[in-house]
N, C-alpha and C positions, 0 to 999 in steps of 0.2 A: 507524637514523635516516635520514629522507629528506633528500637533498641539497637545499639552497636552490635550486640550478639545475635540479633535477628534483623539483618539489614534490608530485607526485601519486603515491601508492602505489596500484597496481592489481593485484589478485589475479587471476591467469590460470590456467586449468586446461585450455586447449585450444590453438587454433592460434596465439594470440598468443605462445606460448612458442617457436614455430618461428623460428629466427634468419633464415630466408629471408623469412618474413612480416614480421618486424621490420624487415629491411632495406628491403623494399618500402614499408612504411608510414612508418618513422621515419628512413630513410636509413642506419641502422646497427643493430647489436645493442645492446640497452640493459641497464643493470644489473638483475640479478634475484637474488632470495634465496628459498630454499625456504620454503614456508609451507603451511598446511593449513586447511581450512574444515570445522568439525564440524557435524553435523546435516544434512548434505547428501549426496546422491549425484548421479550424472550419468545422463542418458539421451541417446540420439542425436537429432539434429535435421537433417533434410534441408534443404540449402541450394539455392535455385533462382536466386539472383542470379548471373549469369555472371561478373561482375567479381570477386565475392568468391571464387567457385570458382577462378577463374584465379589469384588471389593466393595462396590456401591450397593449391591442388592437390587439394582434397577436396570431395566433394559432400555429405558427412555430417560435421557438427560435433557438439559436445557442448553441452548445456544443463543447468542445475541443477534438481534436484527435492529436496524435503525428506524426510528419513528419520532418525528417532532412532537414534543409535548409529553412523551412517555417517560417513565422513570423506572429503573430496576433497583429494587431494594436488595441489599446484601450486607456483606461485612468485609472489612480489610483484615486479612490474616498477616501476622508478622512472622516471617520465615527465615530460617538460616539458609546458607548456600546448599547444604545437603537436602533440606526440606524442599527448596525450589526445584532442585534436580529431580527429586522424587515426584513432585507434582507434574513436571514436564513429562516424565516417563509414564505417569498414570493417564494423562490426557491422550485420547486417540487422535489419529491424523486429521480428523475433521476440525481440530482446534489448533491455533497457534497462539503463542504468548506475545502480546503487544502492550504498549503503554496506552492508558486511557486517562482522561481527566474526570475526576469525581466532582459531584455537585459542590463539594467543599472547596474546590479549586486545586486540591492536591492531585498529584498523579500517582498511579499505581499500575502494576502489572494486572492483566486480565487475560483469560483464555477466550479468544474470539474466533469467529468462523475463519477457517483456513483459506477460503476463497474470498478475497477482499472485496469483490464487487457483488457477491451474492447477497449480503445483507444491506447493501447501500440503498438509499432512497434519493438523496440529492448529491449529485456528482458534479464537481468542477474539474475541467480538463485544462491544463496549462502546458505550454510548450512552444514549438516553432512551426515552420511551414508544413512539416509532415503531420503533426497533430492538427493543424489548421485544415488540412485536406487538399493542399496544392496538387494540381495535376489530376484531380478527380472532381468533375462537376457535381457529383452526388455528395461531396463533403468529406470523403475519406473514411478511415476506420472510425473516427470519432462520431461522425454522423450516423454510421451504421449502429454503433453502440447506443447512441441516443435513441434511435428509432426502436431498437429492441427493448431498451430499458423503459421507455415511456409506454410501449405497448403492454408491458407487464402490469402497470398500475398507473393509469392516466391521472388519477386523482392525486397521488402522493409523490410520484417519481418526477424528478427534474434532472436535466443535464445542461450545464452551461459550459460551452467551449470558449475559453478566453485566450486560446493560443494565437500568437501573432507571428507571421512569417519573419524570419531573421532573428528571432529572440534567442538570446543565450540564457543560461541559468542566472547570470547577474540580472538580466532584465526581468525574468520571471520572479525572482526574489524581491525585486523592487516594486513590481506592479501588483502582486497579489494582495498585500495587506489592505489596499483600498478597494479591491474587487470582491473580497469574500464576505464582508458583513451582510450586504443586502441579499446575497444568494443562499445564506444559511447552509453551507455544505456540510455533509457528514463524511464525505469522501473526497480527497484531493488527489487527482491523477496527474502526475508530472512526467512528461516525455523528456527524458534527460539528455540534453546537451550536445547534440551532434555539432552545433555551431561552436560550442566551446572547444571541441577537438580541432577545429579548423583555423583557429586564430593563430597569428604568426609568433607565438611565444617560443622561446627556446627552453630546453630542459623539461623537467617534470613539474614545474611550479603550477601549471594550469590544472593539474590533477588535484593539488591541494586546494585550489580555488573551487573546484567542483565539489569536493567534500565539504568545504566551508558553506557553500550555497545550499547543499542538501541539508546540512545541520540547521541552517536558518529556516528552510522550508519546513522541516520537521517541527520546529518551534512554532511557526505560524500555524501549521495544521493543528497542533495540540491546543493552541490558544483558542481555536474555533471548534474544539471538540470533534475534529475531523481526522479520519484515518488517511495517512499518506501512503500512496501507491506509486512507486517509481518505475517507469518503463525504461528499460535499457535501450540503447540505440539500435537502429536497424542496420543491416549490412550495407556496405558501400562498394559500388563497382568503380574502383578508383580510376581506371583509364578513361571512363566516360563521365566522371563526376564534374559538376559545374565549378567554375571559378568566379567568386564574387569579390572583386577588389583584392584585398590581402588574404581572404579566406581560401584555404586549400584543404580539400577533403581527401585524406589518405586512409588507407586500410589500417595501417599500423596505429595511427592515432585513434581511429574509431575503435579498434580492438582494445587499446589501452583504456579508453573511456569505459568500454563495456566491463572490463575486469575491475576497474576502480569502483564503478557504481555497484556492481554485484557484491564486492567485498565490503563496501561501506554499509550497504543495506543489511548484510548478514551480521556484521558486527554490532549494528544498532537496532536489530529486531524491527526493521522496516520492511514492508512488503515490496518485493521486487519481481517484476515480470520481464524476463529476458526476451526481447523481440528479434534477436539476431538471426536465429536459425530459420525463421519463417520465410525470409527472402534470400537466405545465404546461397550464393552461386546461382542466383536466378536473375541475371541482368535483363531478361525479357519482362520482368515485373517492375522494372524501374524505368521511368520516362527519360531520365537524364543521368543515370548513374547514382542518383541520390533520392529523388522523390518517387514514391511508388505510383504506378499506373492505377487506374480504377480497379483492375484485377488484383494488383499488388495490395491495395487497400482492403479489398475483400479478404485476401489471404491473411493480412495482419489482424483484421477484425476476428476472423475465425480462430486464429492462434490466441489472441487475447482472451476471448470469451471461454475458450476451452480451459485456460489456466486460471481464470479469475472469477468465473461465474458458476 
């Protein structure tokens, strides 16, 4: 159990276990307890920040990568607010702090690769018709990502696209628990909610529903020891956007969704990839004001991989 005076459990597998580093960062050695992280392996990462190298005494640190059957041994450090802030400042930009599930079933912070798809092996993609690849016979940005990912490692890499046209985040939240166990994902990519923005609700209650669904999806991902990556909505060409029954796609609501998703991910230390600017003010890349053309999907894929791989 974490002490109230040291409320943060941080899983470390590298230089933060060195008492000399702890003393430099925290002023003293800190409580630690042996722990392990299943489904991960490590790879070397060269450090170029001279201050970090001076603190650790090492030019090569370790970072995590995903691997079924592997396990990383380390320890949980119990940190104060100030300790955690010092650890954040120490880690270089190649790392971000995210929640992980330990082999014990407990969760803890850990510093993982800042590019969320770079360490991934088994990716599940969930979302709506844009993630599904509508209007692109080649399967859209998701199919391009899958082709690239599989080509990198045909033995261990897998991509499962379970996106369904017309889905809202309500639908994704309901469907995923049954779809994930057989696919053994280590990374869950959710294309967030353009259909949620188009429903005929009044007021801002729909944004609270979006946040509630994202929280549920984060819990589902954690249950499966998977990293959640949320893709923000793409730009909408409102004058040419389609109408489906009561669904109305407006620029204002899409922008509100974008800001809400970005703020929720930042507040909850969840990976967020903003897809908006890739197609912004490019109606020529949209087949109907909403769905990207094949070229639009190619642009989205390039944007995504530049930020996430």
